[in-house]
C-alpha positions in Angstrom: 107.6 95.6 84.0 110.5 93.3 83.3 114.0 93.8 82.1 113.9 90.6 80.1 112.8 91.9 76.7 111.5 88.6 75.5 109.3 88.0 78.6 108.1 91.6 78.6 107.1 91.5 75.0 105.5 88.1 75.3 103.4 89.1 78.3 102.5 92.4 76.6 101.3 90.6 73.5 99.3 88.0 75.4 97.6 90.6 77.6 96.9 92.7 74.6 95.2 89.7 72.9 93.1 89.3 76.1 91.9 92.9 75.7 94.1 94.7 78.1 95.9 98.0 77.3 99.5 97.4 78.2 102.3 99.9 79.1 105.5 98.0 79.1 108.7 99.1 80.8 112.2 97.7 81.0 113.3 99.3 84.3 111.9 101.1 87.4 112.6 104.6 86.1 110.7 104.0 82.8 107.9 102.3 84.7 107.6 105.2 87.1 107.6 107.8 84.3 105.0 105.9 82.3 102.7 105.5 85.3 102.5 109.3 86.1 99.2 110.9 85.5 97.6 107.7 84.3 94.9 105.5 85.7 96.4 102.0 86.2 94.3 98.9 86.6 97.1 96.5 87.4 100.9 96.1 87.3 103.2 93.2 86.8 106.5 94.0 88.3 109.7 91.8 88.3 111.6 91.7 91.6 114.9 92.3 89.9 114.8 95.5 87.9 117.7 97.6 86.8 117.9 100.7 88.9 115.6 99.6 91.7 114.1 96.7 93.5 110.7 95.6 92.0 109.2 95.4 95.5 110.1 99.1 96.1 108.5 100.0 92.8 105.4 98.0 93.7 105.1 99.9 97.0 105.5 103.2 95.1 102.8 102.2 92.7 100.5 101.3 95.6 100.9 104.7 97.1 100.3 106.6 93.9 97.5 104.3 92.6 95.7 102.9 95.7 93.2 100.8 93.7 95.9 99.1 91.6 96.2 95.3 91.4 99.8 94.4 91.9 101.6 91.2 90.9 105.2 90.8 91.7 107.1 88.3 89.6 110.1 86.3 90.9 112.0 83.2 90.4 113.7 83.5 93.8 112.6 81.6 96.8 111.5 83.6 99.8 110.5 86.8 98.0 108.5 89.1 100.3 105.9 91.3 98.7 103.9 94.3 100.0 100.4 93.8 101.4 97.6 93.2 98.9 100.2 92.0 96.3 100.2 88.6 94.6 103.5 86.9 94.1 103.9 85.2 90.7 106.5 82.5 91.0 108.3 82.1 87.7 107.4 80.2 85.6 103.7 81.0 86.1 100.5 80.4 84.2 99.5 83.3 82.0 96.0 81.9 81.9 95.8 82.0 85.7 97.1 85.6 85.6 94.4 86.6 83.1 91.7 84.9 85.2 92.8 86.9 88.2 93.0 90.2 86.2 89.4 89.6 85.1 88.1 89.1 88.6 85.7 91.9 89.8 87.7 92.5 92.9 91.2 92.5 94.2 92.7 89.1 93.2 92.9 86.4 95.8 96.3 84.7 96.0 97.1 81.2 97.3 97.9 80.8 101.0 101.5 81.9 100.8 100.7 85.0 98.7 101.9 83.0 95.7 100.5 81.9 92.4 102.1 79.2 90.4 
């Protein structure tokens, strides 16, 4: 979920090539609507989304989908994420993201809750 169309489409395409089914959204309202009544394995949420803060959206997704793997993307220093959430510092390695998505359990993030 990212308002940057090029980034959203590139991530969607790359994850699709890796075998993941992707629901892309440009803003929090669209993301929320698409997540209703669906089983979600993981979510990539940008901190700065039109209409809502990405961290708030991540918290909502955690409540409605307790088993979800959450990754919050940010280029800002000092971003605080909800518990059990990985912070993806932009720019980040898509290969590293894919590796974490393919882990059998909740992904382990680096010491500061961040993944470069």
